[in-house]
Backbone as a ProteinNet text record, in pm:
[ID]
protein_1_A
[PRIMARY]
MITIAKKKKSKFTGALVLIIFLLCLGIGLSLVFIFATQPASRPDEVIAEFASINLDNLLDELLELDLDENYPESPEDIIRLFNRTFWFLYNWDRDDIYTLSLVLDVQRGLYSQALLDLNPFTQQLANLVFSLEQLYDLNLELVGISQTPPVPDRFNPHDRLAISTVRYSSNGQNFRYDFHMFKHPQTQRWEIGLWVEN
[TERTIARY]
7605.9	7663.4	7737.6	7862.4	7943.5	7926.6	7891.9	7879.5	7995.2	8051.1	8163.7	8109.1	8130.8	8080.5	8167.7	8106.1	8180.8	8210.2	8335.1	8373.8	8309.7	8247.6	8191	8301.4	8299.4	8397.3	8368.2	8471.2	8454.9	8428.2	8327.6	8300.1	8415.6	8481.1	8594	8707.8	8736.8	8845.2	8815.2	8693	8654.7	8665.7	8622.9	8630	8775.3	8861.2	9003.1	9069.5	9039.2	9094.2	9049.2	8922.1	8868.4	8937.4	8957.9	9024.5	9167.3	9239.6	9377.9	9381.5	9286.4	9280.5	9255.6	9159.1	9127.6	9243.7	9314.5	9429.9	9540.4	9569.5	9671.6	9631.8	9502.9	9454.6	9471.3	9439.9	9454	9598.2	9690.7	9833.4	9880.3	9838.5	9877.7	9830.1	9704	9649.5	9718.6	9752.5	9823.1	9960	10032.4	10165.4	10155	10054	10034	10007.5	9924.4	9892.1	10015.5	10097.6	10218.6	10312.6	10337.5	10429.3	10371.8	10237.5	10175.6	10176.5	10171.9	10166.7	10302.2	10408.8	10542.2	10574.1	10622.4	10652.4	10765.9	10739	10841.8	10894.5	11014.3	11070.4	10984.9	10950.5	10872.7	10963.5	10915.9	10999.5	11055.4	10973	11021.9	11134.7	11127.8	11234.6	11362.8	11345.8	11461.6	11528.6	11448	11501.5	11574.6	11517	11581.7	11714.4	11715.7	11838.5	11950.3	11919.6	12022.6	12060.6	11965	11995.3	12097.3	12102.8	12195.1	12337.7	12357.1	12490	12579.9	12694.6	12794.4	12880.9	12880.2	12949.5	13101.3	13159.2	13304	13340.6	13260.2	13284.5	13263.7	13159.3	13132	13246.1	13300.4	13413.3	13532.5	13563.9	13675	13650	13527	13489.7	13506.1	13461.9	13468.7	13612.5	13693.5	13830.3	13920.8	13881.7	13959	13920.7	13810.9	13760.4	13847.4	13893.3	13970.6	13882.8	13827.7	13734.6	13803.9	13934.8	14006.8	14009.3	14015	14022.2	13885.7	13799.8	13671.6	13554.9	13543.7	13431.8	13304	13192.7	13067.3	13026.4	12982.5	12951.9	12815.6	12715.4	12579.6	12537.3	12443.6	12391.5	12331.5	12264.6	12206.2	12314.2	12426.8	12535.2	12601.2	12608.3	12665.6	12580.6	12449.2	12361.2	12358.3	12368.2	12372.9	12496.2	12610.3	12732.6	12718	12662.1	12639.3	12554.3	12447	12358.3	12432.1	12524.1	12599.4	12695.6	12756.3	12842.1	12757	12640.8	12551.3	12506.4	12469.8	12428.9	12539.8	12662.4	12774.7	12791.8	12794.2	12818.6	12715.9	12592.2	12485.9	12464	12546.9	12534.5	12664.1	12772.1	12901	12909.3	13008.4	13031.4	13054.4	12966.8	12974.1	13098.1	13162.9	13283.8	13410.8	13399.1	13515.7	13530.7	13576.3	13585.3	13680.1	13786.7	13884.3	13820	13746.8	13682.4	13571.6	13495.1	13390.6	13452.5	13567.6	13636.2	13676.9	13728.3	13772.1	13655.6	13543.7	13427.3	13362.4	13360.2	13307.5	13389.4	13519	13605.4	13572	13536.6	13493.4	13364.5	13270.1	13142.1	13162.2	13251.9	13276.5	13339.9	13395.7	13450.6	13345.3	13217.2	13105.9	13046.1	13096.1	13041.8	13106.1	13031.5	13089.8	13178.3	13268	13358.9	13281.2	13174.1	13093.9	13033.9	12989.3	12931.9	13040.2	13158.2	13270.2	13305.7	13303.5	13336.2	13235.2	13108.7	13003.9	13005.2	13067.4	13067.9	13210.4	13285.1	13421.3	13420.6	13525.5	13530.9	13507.8	13579.2	13568.2	13427.3	13364	13227.4	13129.9	13148.3	13058.5	13075.7	13199.1	13224.1	13158.8	13171.1	13108.2	12956.6	12897.1	12752.2	12711.1	12794.1	12765.7	12765.6	12868.3	12877.8	12759.1	12720.4	12604.8	12477	12459.3	12340.8	12338.9	12454.7	12462.9	12427.8	12472.5	12440.1	12290.1	12230.6	12086.2	12007.4	12046.6	11977.8	11993.8	12113.2	12138.7	12050	12040.5	11957.9	11810.6	11766.3	11626.4	11603.9	11712.2	11706.3	11653	11699.3	11658	11775.7	11743.3	11846.8	11792.7	11883.2	11848.6	11834	11723.3	11700.8	11696.5	11703.8	11704.1	11696.2	11740.4	11736.4	11695.1	11592.1	11552.6	11577.9	11584.9	11604.7	11518.2	11481.7	11396.8	11483.9	11428	11502.4	11530.9	11633.3	11666	11559.8	11541.3	11447.6	11528.3	11538.6	11616.5	11555.1	11641.1	11595.6	11534.5	11419.9	11351.6	11426.2	11509.9	11584.5	11723.2	11781.6	11914.2	11912	11837.2	11818.4	11946.1	12047.6	12170.9	12275.3	12257.8	12359.2	12311.2	12180.7	12126.9	12013.6	12006.8	11896.2	11882.6	11776.6	11752.3	11716.1	11761	11723.6	11676.1	11557.9	11503.2	11536.7	11560.9	11581.2	11486.8	11455.2	11375.3	11455.8	11473.5	11546.1	11444.8	11449.9	11355.5	11421.3	11351.4	11405.7	11329	11386.9	11331.2	11198.2	11163.6	11035	10924	10952.9	10851.5	10848.2	10928.9	10932.5	11013.8	10972.1	11045.2	11093	11214.6	11271.4	11312.3	11258.9	11287.3	11386.5	11482.5	11582.6	11585.9	11594.5	11612	11756.4	11829.7	11968.6	11974.4	12031.5	12045.4	12188	12197.4	12327.2	12357.3	12485.5	12529.6	12647	12650.2	12761.4	12875.4	12994.2	13109.2	13147.3	13162	13186.1	13317	13420.3	13548	13555.5	13527.6	13543.2	13423.5	13308.9	13183.2	13133	13183.9	13135.3	13011.2	12916.9	12804	12849.6	12812.7	12851.3	12729.3	12728.8	12620.5	12644.8	12548.4	12564.3	12496.1	12381.9	12311.3	12202.2	12148.4	12032	11936.2	11810	11704.9	11621.7	11599.6	11515	11370.6	11282.8	11140	11059.8
10591.6	10562.7	10686.8	10660.6	10772.3	10777.2	10891.5	10907.1	10991	10944	11017.8	11098.5	11225.8	11314.6	11300.4	11272.9	11263.7	11402.9	11415.6	11544.7	11558.2	11669.2	11695.3	11751.2	11705.8	11758.1	11905.1	11979.6	12122.4	12151.4	12232.1	12273.5	12356.3	12426.7	12511.7	12428.2	12311.5	12223.9	12171.6	12127.2	12076.9	12185.5	12306	12416.9	12452.8	12445.7	12478	12377.1	12248.6	12145	12168.3	12203.7	12229	12348.9	12452.9	12573.5	12541.7	12466	12428.9	12344.2	12249.6	12164.3	12247.4	12339.6	12422.1	12514.3	12562.4	12649	12572.2	12450.7	12366.4	12332.5	12302.7	12271.6	12391.3	12508.8	12631.4	12657.6	12638.6	12659.4	12559	12432.8	12328.6	12359.6	12400.7	12433.3	12555.4	12651.3	12771.3	12735	12645.4	12603.7	12529.8	12440.6	12369.1	12467.9	12568.9	12670.2	12749.2	12786.2	12864	12785.1	12656.5	12574.8	12544.5	12526.1	12492.7	12610.7	12733.4	12851.8	12919.3	12857.4	12913.8	12920.2	13035.2	13042.4	12948.6	12853.9	12761.3	12813.6	12769	12809	12751.8	12836.7	12789.3	12708.5	12593.9	12509.6	12583.2	12669.2	12737.7	12834.7	12898.8	12990.2	12912.1	12798.1	12713.2	12663.4	12617.3	12564.7	12674.2	12794.1	12906.5	12942.1	12937.9	12970.3	12871.5	12743.6	12644	12639.6	12672.6	12674.9	12783.8	12887	12998.3	12969.3	12856.1	12823	12776.4	12840.2	12798.7	12690.1	12571.6	12457.9	12478.4	12542.7	12566.9	12661.1	12765.8	12858.4	12790.8	12706.9	12635.5	12540	12474.5	12384.8	12460.7	12575.7	12657.6	12697.4	12737	12779.4	12665.1	12545.8	12430.8	12385.2	12385.9	12337.7	12437.9	12564.2	12665.9	12671	12606.4	12610.9	12527.4	12588.8	12518.4	12507.7	12390	12373.1	12385.6	12361.6	12381	12528.8	12614.7	12759.1	12826.3	12780.4	12847.8	12749.8	12682	12589.7	12671.8	12634.6	12710.7	12719.5	12837.3	12859	12805.7	12823.9	12785.8	12655.5	12583.5	12461.2	12486.7	12602.7	12635.7	12646.9	12710.8	12727.7	12594.5	12505	12372.1	12296.2	12295.3	12224.2	12294.8	12427.8	12500.7	12459.8	12448.7	12404.9	12259.4	12175.7	12035.6	12027.6	12109.3	12108	12148.8	12243.5	12287.9	12178.1	12107.1	11995.1	11885.7	11861	11757.7	11796.4	11923	11973.5	11952.4	11985.5	11968.3	11822.1	11734.8	11593	11532.8	11580.5	11522	11596	11696.3	11767.6	11771.1	11726.8	11722.9	11597.6	11594	11478.6	11353.5	11256	11136.9	11052.8	11075.3	10999.2	11063.3	11185.1	11255.5	11217.3	11096	11042.4	11124.4	11174.8	11251.9	11375	11452.6	11573.7	11538.3	11434.6	11390.6	11353.1	11289.5	11249.2	11371.4	11474	11594.6	11662.8	11674.7	11743.3	11657	11525	11436.2	11448.7	11467	11483.7	11611.6	11718.3	11843.3	11818.3	11748.9	11719.8	11641	11544.3	11458.9	11536.4	11652	11736	11791.9	11776.2	11824.6	11713.8	11590.7	11476.4	11463.3	11402.7	11361.5	11240	11213.7	11099.8	10968.4	10958.9	10835.8	10810.8	10916.7	10902	10867.1	10924.9	10890.9	10742.7	10694.3	10553.2	10460.6	10503.6	10420.8	10427.2	10532.6	10553.2	10570.4	10462.4	10474.3	10545.4	10621.5	10704.2	10622.8	10512.4	10434	10379	10338.5	10286.3	10397.5	10515.5	10625.8	10671.3	10673.5	10710.9	10610	10482.4	10378.2	10394.7	10425.8	10447.4	10569.4	10674.3	10795.4	10764.7	10696.3	10662.9	10577.2	10482	10397.5	10481.6	10576.5	10664.4	10749.1	10801.2	10883.9	10802.7	10678.9	10591.7	10564	10542.5	10517.5	10637.5	10758.6	10879.1	10896.8	10867.9	10881.3	10784.2	10660.7	10560.8	10600.5	10670.2	10713.7	10850.2	10909.7	11043	11146.6	11136.3	11228.8	11316.3	11432.6	11518.6	11594.1	11632.9	11713.9	11858.4	11922.9	12059.5	12164.1	12122.1	12219.7	12153.3	12227.9	12176.6	12291.6	12268.9	12368.8	12313	12401.2	12356.7	12437.3	12372.8	12436.9	12494.6	12579.6	12625.1	12507.6	12518.8	12409.4	12389.5	12264.1	12229.9	12167.5	12235.6	12180.8	12053.7	11966.1	11844.4	11881.8	11824.3	11866.5	11824.6	11720.4	11676.3	11742.3	11772.4	11836.3	11953.1	12059.5	12168.3	12243	12240	12314.1	12230.4	12099.1	12011.9	11926.5	11925.9	11843.3	11917.4	11900.9	11959.3	11887.8	11920	11859.4	11968.5	11950.8	12039.5	11951.1	11980.6	11902.7	11970.3	11889.1	11941.2	11869.4	11936.4	11875.8	11886.3	11773.4	11770.5	11752	11842.2	11840.8	11776.8	11682.7	11617.5	11663.5	11639	11690.8	11625.9	11514	11451.2	11493.6	11591.4	11642.8	11575.2	11470.6	11404.6	11486.8	11481.8	11547.3	11442.2	11460.2	11367.1	11445.7	11406.3	11480.3	11404.5	11478.4	11420.7	11501.1	11430.9	11496.3	11477	11586.7	11582.4	11608.5	11514.8	11529.5	11574.5	11684.9	11746.1	11749.8	11733	11727.3	11822.5	11886.5	11976	11895.8	11907.3	11833.7	11889.2	11803.2	11852.9	11930.9	11896.8	11967.5	12091.2	12073.8	12185.2	12279.2	12232.2	12307.2	12334	12258.3	12268.4	12181.6	12230.4	12147.2	12054.8	11928.1	11829.1	11745.7	11697	11609.7	11469.9	11422.5	11291.5	11179.9	11211.2	11110.8	11182.3	11112.7	11166.2	11052.3	11090.4	10991.8	11038.4	10948.8	10982.5	10955.3	11050.6	11036.1	11031.8
16189.8	16060.9	16013.6	15962	15912.5	15761.6	15711.9	15566.3	15516.3	15407.7	15348.4	15232.3	15241	15135.7	15012.2	14898.8	14773.4	14721.6	14674.7	14617.4	14480.6	14460.9	14329.6	14239.6	14115.2	14019.7	13995.8	14002.2	13981.5	13834.8	13810.1	13672.1	13619.2	13710.4	13671.8	13614	13676.2	13628.9	13489.4	13467.4	13334.6	13229.2	13263.6	13167.5	13137.7	13240.8	13223	13128.8	13146.6	13059.1	12915.6	12897.5	12763.7	12699	12778.4	12726	12682.8	12767.1	12734	12607.6	12597.7	12478	12352.9	12360.5	12243.8	12207.5	12310.2	12287.6	12214.7	12262.3	12198.1	12054.6	12035.9	11901.9	11809.2	11862.2	11782.5	11743.7	11838.9	11810.4	11706.3	11722.3	11627.1	11486.4	11474	11341.9	11282.6	11368.6	11320.8	11263.9	11335.5	11287.9	11154.6	11144.5	11017.8	10905.4	10933.5	10831.9	10791.7	10890.1	10861.2	10772.5	10807.9	10729.2	10590.5	10586.5	10457.3	10361.5	10416.8	10330.7	10314.8	10368.2	10349.9	10202.2	10154.8	10011.9	9974.8	9886	9839.2	9705.9	9671.5	9543.9	9431.7	9336.6	9221.7	9130.9	9083.4	8997.2	8876.4	8812.8	8692.9	8725.7	8844.9	8886.6	8917.3	8983.6	9017.1	8889.7	8796.1	8669.7	8593.4	8591.1	8521.1	8587.7	8721.9	8796.1	8762	8759.7	8732.7	8584.1	8497.2	8353.9	8321.4	8406.9	8380.9	8429.2	8496.9	8548.9	8434.2	8423.4	8324.9	8388	8330.3	8391.3	8397.9	8297.4	8299.7	8413.9	8432.2	8542.9	8678.3	8684.4	8808.8	8841.2	8740	8762.3	8819.5	8760.9	8812.5	8957.5	8985.3	9120.8	9221.3	9182.8	9273.6	9296.3	9191.5	9205.1	9276.8	9276.4	9348.9	9496.7	9531.6	9668.9	9762.1	9868.9	9971.5	10095.9	10118.5	10231.1	10366.5	10370.5	10496.7	10535.6	10435	10459.7	10453.2	10362.4	10337.9	10345.2	10456.4	10474.9	10493.9	10428.4	10444.6	10592.1	10633.1	10775	10815.6	10731.9	10771.9	10706	10767.9	10706.2	10567.6	10552.2	10422.1	10314.7	10350.3	10253.2	10219.3	10317.1	10291.9	10191.1	10212.4	10119.2	9984	9983.7	9856.9	9776.2	9844.6	9777.6	9732.3	9818.1	9781.2	9654.9	9649.5	9533.7	9406.2	9418.9	9301.5	9253.8	9348	9306.7	9242.7	9300.3	9246.4	9105.2	9088.6	8958.3	8854.9	8896.4	8804.6	8765.7	8864.5	8839.3	8744.7	8753.6	8672	8540.2	8511.8	8385.3	8305.4	8365.7	8296.5	8209.1	8122.4	8035.2	8120.2	8106.4	8191.6	8163.6	8048.4	8014.4	8071.1	8121.7	8177.4	8325.5	8347.9	8484.5	8571.8	8512.1	8590.1	8653.2	8573.5	8626.2	8725.1	8692.9	8786.5	8921.3	8918.8	9042.7	9125.7	9056.7	9127.6	9198.7	9129.6	9188.1	9295.4	9274	9377	9504.9	9490.7	9606.8	9683.2	9610.8	9675.3	9752.9	9689	9754.1	9883.2	9878.9	9994.7	10110.6	10081.3	10187.4	10281.3	10244.1	10326.4	10412.9	10396.1	10469.2	10607.5	10698.3	10826.3	10802	10894.3	10877.9	10872	10949	10948.3	10809.9	10743.7	10610.1	10507.8	10524.5	10437.2	10451.1	10575.9	10599.6	10533	10530.6	10470.6	10318	10262.4	10117.6	10067	10051.5	9998.8	9863	9835.2	9715.1	9587.8	9573.8	9450.3	9430.9	9541	9532.3	9494.2	9554.7	9523.9	9378.9	9331.8	9192.9	9097.5	9128.4	9045.4	9043	9159.7	9166.5	9084.1	9089.5	9012.6	8862.4	8815.6	8673.2	8630.3	8714.9	8685.4	8674.9	8767.3	8765.3	8638.6	8600.9	8480.4	8356	8351.9	8238.5	8232.5	8349.8	8354.3	8302.4	8347.7	8302.1	8151.2	8102.4	7958.9	7879.9	7927	7859.6	7857.6	7962.5	7972.4	7908	7856.7	7796.9	7896	8021	8127.3	8168.7	8219.8	8276.6	8396.1	8483.7	8600.5	8554.8	8591.9	8543	8654.7	8780.8	8889.8	9025.1	9127	9265.2	9357.5	9438.2	9537.5	9676.6	9776.1	9913.6	10008.5	10119.1	10219.8	10331.1	10416	10534.7	10627.9	10713.1	10805.5	10912.4	10951.9	11058.9	11172.9	11288.1	11399.9	11455.9	11504.4	11570.5	11705.4	11737	11860.4	11986	11977.5	12095.4	12104.5	11988.8	11985.8	11887.4	11918.8	11821.7	11785.8	11873.9	11846.8	11773.5	11772.8	11715.3	11597.9	11572.8	11465.1	11394.9	11263.5	11188.5	11055.3	10984.5	10853.7	10753.9	10631	10520.8	10406.2	10356	10244.8	10112.8	10010.8	9876	9781	9672	9565.9	9437.1	9370.4	9243.4	9131.3	9035.9	8924.6	8803.3	8739.9	8620.8	8497.1	8381.8	8256.2	8217.3	8279.6	8246.5	8343.2	8428.3	8520	8655.2	8675.3	8806.1	8905.8	9031.7	9139.4	9238.3	9286.3	9384.1	9507	9623.5	9745.9	9832.8	9889	9978	10107.3	10219.6	10349.8	10393.1	10402.9	10446.8	10596.5	10670.3	10814.5	10844.1	10917.2	10942.2	11090.5	11122.2	11261.3	11280.3	11394.5	11425	11487.5	11427.9	11478	11615.5	11717	11853.5	11869.6	11791.3	11804.7	11715.1	11586.9	11491.8	11492.4	11544.3	11542.7	11401.1	11305.8	11168.8	11151.1	11071.5	11032.5	10920.7	10930.6	10830.5	10792.2	10670	10625.4	10682.5	10761.2	10824.6	10749.4	10686.7	10607.1	10528.5	10429.1	10359.3	10329.2	10317.9	10294.8	10175.6	10081.6	9967.2	10002.9	9974.3	10003.3	9875.3
[MASK]
++++++++++++++++++++++++++++++++++++++++++++++++++++++++++++++++++++++++++++++++++++++++++++++++++++++++++++++++++++++++++++++++++++++++++++++++++++++++++++++++++++++++++++++++++++++++++++++++++++++

């Protein structure tokens, strides 16, 4: 009779798997801790920063901006400029449609063509006016906007990323938006491709 010797599981292999598992768990917990303890902008500091913005000066700055010549270089600067246009639109006289149109046009200069196609100018302007009327009826106003550092896409880290913003309103509510940005293959400019409200 032929007997086949069964291979015994190596204790070394089991210990190695356990060590790798514990190592991965440790790295994962460390990353969670790092992201959780990252210093975020304090709401009161953000509100104070935006309260100091002079709307007339900001309007001059936005209308003098030529995006063909001075397009923001980094994704952070693009969202920072977007936030300033957004701040202006939601704090300017809602009846001054002409000025709102001019600044909205500056904001749209940061969009990808696909996003522009999905949001025709006249429709976006109508939505803006409707939003402003709603805020006025509720006696609410935007009091500040903060933004997080960019987070690269895990599959396309060089061509896609996301930046989150938090918009603070006068009644204490916070609204978070995730802006997804894509690098244009020809111009190599970062552009806003879409955003999601959370």
